Every structure is written in structure tokens, then in C-alpha cells.
VODRENZA-385955 format. One record per residue (C-alpha): x, y, z; residue in one letter. Coordinates in steps of 0.02 Angstrom, whole numbers, plus 50000, padded with zeros to 5 digits. Example, Ala and Ser with C-alpha at 12.3 -4.5 7.8 and 13.67 -1.06 7.14 Angstrom:
# residues 2
506154977550390a 506844994750357s 
This chain:
# residues 605
514885269256103m 515695266955934e 514075258655875k 513005273455930r 514225285255845t 514155275155685l 512255274655694l 512175293655712a 513315295755560v 512245283755458v 510645292755510l 511375309555462s 511885303155291i 510175295155273l 509335311955306v 510335319755163l 509975305455043v 508125304755085v 507985323755072f 508515323554890y 507495307954853m 505915315754924m 506255331954833q 506345321954672g 504725312954714i 503705328254763f 504495339954634f 505125329454490p 505985338354347p 504855341354201r 505105329554056q 504515331253879e 503685314853835a 503685308653655p 502055301853583p 501705284753654r 501655269953538s 501865251353536g 501415242553696t 500565250853843g 499185263953835q 498505265953659q 498565283753591v 497815290553431t 498845301953319p 497815316253248l 497885325953086a 499245338953080d 498285352652989q 496465355752951s 495835361752780p 495605380452760p 493915387752810v 493185402752719t 492415416452825e 490675422852784q 489715437252860a 488065432352941p 486555438452844p 485645452952925n 486915453453066s 486635466253204p 487905479953232p 489265477353362p 488705478453543d 488875496253606t 489275490253782n 490985483853729t 492565493753703a 493335495153529a 495165491053505a 496355505153465a 496875498853293n 495785493653146q 496055476153080t 496385473652893d 495885455352879t 494015457452851n 493825458852664m 492195448852670d 491115462452745g 491245456152923g 491625466753077p 492915480253044e 493465483353222w 494055471953360e 492975473853514q 493455470753695r 492175464653821v 492545466754006i 491645455554129i 491965459154312e 491335448554456t 491725448954642e 493215437454610l 493735440354429l 494115453554300k 494035445354127v 494385453553959i 493755444853802l 494145449253622s 493025447953469s 494585441753377a 494195423253388g 492995426153533g 494415422253653d 494945427053829v 496465438453828v 496565442354015s 495945433454172w 496415442054335k 496065435554510l 495535450354616k 495845441354781a 497665436854743h 499165447854713k 500685445954601d 501875459754652n 500845475754636d 499475468754524d 498185454954527f 498725437454476v 498565435754287e 498035417954241m 498275419854052v 500115423554031l 500695432353873s 502355431153783g 502975442653648n 501225443253575n 499555444853661e 498945428053720s 497245420953675h 496485407353784a 494985395953747f 495305396753561t 494385386553430i 495295378353284a 494325368453151f 495205351553148g 496365342153264g 498025346053346l 499085357453238g 497595366653163a 497745385553172q 496585394153296p 495305406053224l 495815424353229s 494305430653131s 493315445253200l 491675439053274f 490065448353304y 489695452053487v 488075450453583n 488165456253763r 486775446053841i 486925451854022s 488175458154150e 488935440654165y 488585433253992s 489225437053818v 489075428453649e 490255428753498f 489625422253330y 490085421553147r 489625411652990d 490845400752894f 490755390452737s 491265372352716v 492885369952617p 492585367752431n 490735371352453n 490315389852466e 488445386152475a 488625375352630a 488695387752773r 488675385652960f 488715396953112r 489955395553255l 489395402853422i 490465404453579k 489485409353733r 490285413353902y 489245412854062d 490005418454227f 489375418454406k 489585432954529p 490555422954661r 491365408654566d 493055404954486y 492155393254365m 491285398454205f 490315389454070e 490795389853887l 489515384053760t 490145380353584v 488745379053456s 488895373353275l 487355375653166d 487385370552984g 485515370852958g 485045359252815y 486545363652706t 487915355052808v 487765336152832p 489115335552968g 490755343053028f 492375334452980n 493945344952965f 495445333752945g 494755319753054g 494045330653194s 492705343753213a 493715356353312y 495005358553451t 494665369553601l 496275375453684s 496835384453840f 498575392053839g 499945396253824p 500235396154013q 499385398754180i 499975412254298g 500695420054399p 502265426254311h 503855416354338f 505645416354279e 505765397454266k 504895381954329l 506225375254446d 505065363754547n 505405374154703r 504605391054673y 503355384054547d 503035368854439y 501755361354320r 500835344854331q 499605337754205y 498175328254286i 496655318354229t 495315311454344f 494095297354312n 493265283254410s 493805291454575q 495635289954522k 496875303854489r 498215301054358k 499745311654321t 500005313554134e 501465319254027k 501445332153889a 501485326453708g 501395337553556e 500335326953438s 499415313153530a 497845310753631i 498415304953802i 496705302553881s 494935299953818t 493365305453910n 494065308754085p 492905316754211k 494045331854209w 495805337054159a 496935350154235a 498545359954222i 499125361654401s 500405374054466g 501055376454641k 499615387654694y 498455389654543f 497625378254418t 496585377154259c 495295362954262i 494245357954112a 492595348754134i 491895344253961p 490065339253967l 490245328853808l 490005310453773a 491615308953672q 493195319353672y 495085318053685g 496315327053799i 498055332853753n 499345342553854f 500675351853759s 502255361653801e 502535368353627k 503615383853652p 503035401453614e 504135417053599p 504235426153764g 503565411653870i 504915402853973p 503905386753971s 502205383853892a 500815372753962s 499285370053854r 497695360053878l 496865354453717n 495145346453702i 494875337653536i 493065336253479r 492775320953366p 491925321953196v 490115327453204l 488915318253088n 487495329853133s 487215347153057p 486945354253232r 487875352753397a 487865361653564i 489395357353669d 489525363353849i 491175365153943y 491505371154118r 493195378254165f 493915382254336y 495315394954327l 495885400054500g 496765395554664p 497155377954727k 496295382354889n 495525366754966q 494025375755038d 493625383554869v 493865367254773l 492855357554900n 491345368454856a 491175358054696y 490895342554802n 489525349154914n 488565359654787g 489005376254870n 489425384554703n 488575394654569g 488255379554457f 487605367854592g 488965355154549i 489245340454668t 490485326154684d 491755332854560m 493275329154672q 494195344554607l 495075344754775i 496165330654706e 497135344054612v 497745350854780a 497985334254869n 499725326954881t 500205308954851r 501435297354937g 501665288255100i 501805304555197l 500195312255131s 499125307055283p 500415314755400l 500475330555294e 498575331955295k 498545330355485f 499895343555507l 498965354955386k 497375352655487w 498285356855648m 499085372155567l 497355378555518l 496725375455695v 498125386155767f 497865399355632f 496055401255689r 496715405055863l 497865418655796t 497765428255631p 499625425655596n 500275410155508y 502015412855579g 501345411555756i 500295396655700a 501895387955642i 502705391155812i 501165383955900l 501215368955784l 503055366455828t 502615367256013l 501235354455985f 502445342455898v 503705344356039k 502395340856171i 501855325256078v 503645319156064f 504155324156241f 503895306656316p 505015299356182l 506325312956208t 506305309656395k 506445291056365k 507915294056246s 508825304256379s 508525290656508e 509165277956383a 510735288256361t 510985288556550l 510705269856556r 511955267656415m 513295276256518q 513095263356657s 513075248656536v 514545255056432a 515935247656542p 515125230356533k 514945231856345i 516775236756329k 517265221956437e 516295209956324l 517065217656169q 518805214856238e 518405197356297k 517635191256134y 518555202156009k 519075186655911d 517335178855912n 516075191655848r 514615179455847q 514885175156030k 515085193556071m 513405197955991n 512545184056089v 513305189756253e 512875208056219m 511075203356181a 510995194056346e 511745209256434l 510445220956356y 509055209156411k 509745207656587k 509975226356607e 508305230556524g 509165241756395y 508635244256214n 510065251656109p 508835258555980v 507815268556107s 509065282756108g 508915285155919c 507025282855907l 506555301455922p 507775305655781m 507045292055671l 505255297655702l 505625315955667q 506315312455492i 504565309655416p 503935324755516i 505275335455434f 504845329855256f 502975331855286a 503305349455353m 504395353355202y 503025348455081n 501705357555184l 502645374055190f 503135372555008n 501375369254940n 500025374555064h 499035387954971f 498585398455122d 500435401555158l 500625410554991r 500835428755034g 500585425155221a 501585438255316m 502475434555479f 503545449955515i 503225465355405p 504755471155310g 505705455055340w 504625439555313i 503205445055198p 502865427655126d 503075411555226l 503025401155066s 504615409555000l 506375412155066p 506555428655160e 507945440855125s 508775455855207i 509725460755049l 509285456554870n 510725456254746f 510555464554575p 509415454854454p 510815447554349d 512025444054491f 512285427554581r 513575424754717l 515015414854638p 515065396254678l 513555397154794l 512315404254667g 511425414754800w 510295428654736t 510025436754906a 510725437655082l 509555428655201r 509535429655390l 508495414355439l 509795401555378p 511115409755489f 509915409555638i 509575391255600y 511445387555596l 511705395955765g 510225386955843s 510825370155775q 512585372455842l 511905377856012l 510695363256008y 512135351255983g 513105359256125k 511655358156249v 511135340456204t 512915333856199q 513215319356320t 514815317456422p 515435302956317d 515175313056157q 516305326956220k 517795315156216s 517265307156051n 518125315555904t 516925308455775q 515385314555869m 516145331755893k 516415332755705m 514605327655675m 513985341155793l 514855354555691y 514935347855512v 513115342355490m 512335359355536p 513495367855411i 513015355355274v 511165358155310f 511445377055311f 511835376355125f 510455363755088i 509125374255175l 509715391355117y 508325393754989d 506905383855070v 505265392355120p 505475403355272s 504055394055360g 505105378155363l 506605386955441l 505485395055572i 504855377655616y 506625370655629w 507345385355727i 505965384855857f 506055365955860s 507895367555910n 507515380756042l 506095370656117l 507165354856117t 508515364156212m 507225369656341v 506615351756353q 508385345256373q 508785357456514v 507195351856603s 507615333556577i 509395336256638n 508725343656799k 507535328956815y 508945316356785l 510235325356893a 509825315257052p 509865299056953k 511555303656878r 512225307957051a 511575291457122a 512325281956975q 514005290556997a 513995286857183a 513565268657151a 514975266857025e 516195275357146a 515665263857288a 515835248757175k 517585253957123s 518095256857305a 517415239957356a 518425231457220m 519995240257279v 519735235357463n 519365216957433v 520775207057525p 521735195157417r 521865176957471k 523575170957519k 524305157257414k 524675140757501k 526495135857510r 
């Protein structure tokens, strides 16, 4: 029995160790990577600053588009006769509300109408102390300043708009070229197409600004709003995809980390920005260069190499929306506004690791149960019931093994006493005893071992599955199964001393009660007299109470109902095994009585 006690202690410690290891694997802390050099993947440093570019007004330019809204304040940076007022263009589709500015021809707001962030739509272009501009153009490489010039506006249609302006080549006022940024949206798509055109006519031989033509950038951060990226409530990953392989990248301020991937993405917990450049040559850079008012920046830069031609039309497609697998899968089967196929954008949402197949299966089962009921909380309970039914034969076998262990225990103790000075002989004799009795000492611990990967797969599922975001279980108490619930939120700047709690939560206390009751119900007679096991039954639930205090409420619902269902199973199994226990007790009593009544032989005199 000491061995089973020791094994239970080791397994409990293993659960704690593996929990933190898996948390580190699935949600590693963000690291700022220096530019790579020396051995390994070759990276190309780029010019730090491009030469200045002089703005020129297009000849015979049309007046600003009357369909766009003028900004409230007049800009004072247009001394060259260009546009005098910043204009705002609003493009609204079934899924998006996008605001673009004629200052740089950039996106200043991108809201997802199907997804909420508190009382507003999710904003995918986060702003700091200053208004943010996404999809900026800077002539030159990394470090070049994005254009803030006022562009002319041409509203082409309800879902298309064009920004354009003429510039002159540095040190050559006569050499002029036109930059055009055209945005094309679709009514029911999170993806849009951005066309960047450079036209120098016959006066510009090519485009070379500090070693590159231009840099197209998204930033400074994707939404929704967050206080910090703590790898639990939200995180950022940088991903490139090519040759059917996904690669996780690291941010670097001044180096190209990937050339010509099929696509590149900034991935958050529930939302993502994916760039698909339709160019023959380009470089990708991810940057976390800080910006005032942004807790942590995440930028995606696309560096366009030098153009030797006086004309170029570059097409980019960007997906800026949810990491919903059904939505992303539409870019594999062509069921999207652009007719795109085989892009594998779903790889942004897929997890990696040895437990990913198990997690995918559990996710599939969760969706099956959700289709039966419109409530994800009930679907989690049904999934828990399904897991318990699958594991019931093993649980029953474990209980039978425990009963068998009780009958074998006296013989094991006898061998331990007999061969206490010869451990090798004792192990051989015990192995023979197990074989003779048909007992496997591991069978009692097998259900516990098998449920450890189930727990970690469930943790990752409830922490990352997009459809659980904002999924309500019980109104007023559990409004979001992907977040911890609360019955009392502390003031914003207050944390409970030592514990660091920001709210009082009820589910962890219910979990603690269910775990203690679970240990009481499943406790075997030999464990009741074992001090070490009694300590385990009370100490481990308390330890896990603090570990699981801030986990997603969906995970605690799974664990609580798993405990309750296990107790129901155990009561049923106890009733099933009651006759066997009675027969075993009667046999042991009869055996003891027979040994007492055996007459002793008289010694010969």
C-alpha cells in the first residue's frame, strides 16, 4: 500500500509540474529577439532612413470627393497647393465598418460588427495617445517615416476608394511619379484588397529609396483592447506560412526575418491580421517597437525591393478579423468574395503539439453537442458526460483492481517482511505473486494517467476556442465561458494582498467543495487509515484551488461536473462491487477461522 500511496503522490506532483510546463509551451512569454546574425537563418539588414521625398500636386487634379466627410480641423502642412482638408471615407459592409483618412491614405478604424468589446464593436486598429494609422506607406526600408501627406480622394463605388498624389524624386524636381492606394472591399468578407501603384511615366527610371522602394505597414496593434498581454487573457504570435509549413517567428526591429512566404500573420488569442502579398519578391518583418499609449505594439511590415521599372502595380490582400475556423476555412474552398482557394489560413487558428489531435477531437465533439443545444455551457456538461461514459470501463476496472489489491495486500506484506533484507528477491517474488493472482498494480492508476492529457487538452480548448468568446452560460453570473467568472469585482487598482486576486469568484470554491467531496466518496478503506493519503485528499484540492482560480470558467465547469459524475459512477460501482466485497470478507474470515482451528501435532518424546 505504501507503493500505491507513493505513486499517487508522484502523480499529483507530476500534474503540477506538467501543468506549468504545458502552460509555458502553449502560452510562452513574449521575448524580444535581437536581429539574427552569424550562423543560422540569413537575414538582411535594411537602411535605417530613406531620403526625403518632395510632395507635388497632381496637374489638373479633381476636387475632393463630395461623398467623404471632411475632418474637423484644417491641416497646415500643404504649402504646395495640394488638398487643404483631411477627408474621412467610411466604408460599411455587412461585417465591417472601416474609416479611412486622406492623410496618407490610411485606415484609422476597423470595427467588426459581429463581435463586441464591452459596449462597442471590436476595434482591430488600436490607438495609443495619438490616432493610429494602419496600412501606411513609407518610401524606403525599415525606419523610414510613413507618409502623412494629404492625398486626393476618388470614391469609386460603395466598396472601393482610391487615394492618389504626385511626388518628385529626391534631388530631381523634374522627375515626378504618382502613388495610388486603392482599397477594394467585399460585402460579406473580412478580407480586402489593397493595390499600390507607382507610375513614373518616362521621367523616372526606377524606384530606389535607401535600398528599397517602399515599406507597407500594419500597426501599431490588433484589437480588442487589453491591459497587458499576459499569455492567459491574450497573447501575440508572429507566423509565416510557406510550402504547407507554418513557422512561428520572433519580432526584430531592423531585420527581414522571412522572404516571400505565402502569407504572414499577427495572431492574437481570438483575432488576427494576415497579409497575402501577390508579389514575386518581398520581405517580412515583425516589430514590437513601442508607441506612447500602447501597452505592447505588434507591427507587420512588408518591404518592397528596389523597382527598376518606372511603373509598378502591387496587389496585397489582407484578412483582418476573427480566428474562427469556419470563416478561415472559406479561403481553402473558394467560398469567399475573392474566390481564393488552398490558402491554409486556418493554420493561424490550429494549435501545435502532441495534444493537438486530442484537442481537435474534443473541439469537434463540443461543436456537435452545441448543435444539439444553443448553450455552450450545456454543451460542456454533455462533453463531460461523454468523456465519463468513454472512461467508465477503465474506472470500473480501476475499482475492481482496488478491491483485488485489498485481498492481495496481506500476501504482499508477508513477502515484504520475509525478504526485507533482499530487495531483489522480494521484487521477483512479488512479480510472481502478481502473475499468480492475475493482478496488475498499474491498473488502479491508469484512469488517472489517461485523464491528465484530457485535462490539458480541455484547458487549451477552453482557453483558445473562438466560439467560446462571449459565450454565455448563466446570465448575470457566467457571461463569458472563455474568461473567469466573478460575483464581486474589486476596484480597478486594487488586488487582494498576497493572492493578487482582482475579483471574488464562486466557481473555484464550488470546485474545491466538489473535489473534497470527490475524495471522500472515492476513498478506499485502506486510505482512511493512511495518514499520507488523507493529507493528499485534502492538500491537493487546496493547491489546485489557487492554481485554477483565474482559469476560464468553462474549464472549471468541466472539472466540477467531472467530479460530480465520477461520484455518481463510484456510488454505482460500489453497489455493483458490494456482493464481491462481502464474499471476499467472508472468505477471509473463513480462512482465518480455519487457521485458528487447525490442530497442532504433538511432539514425540
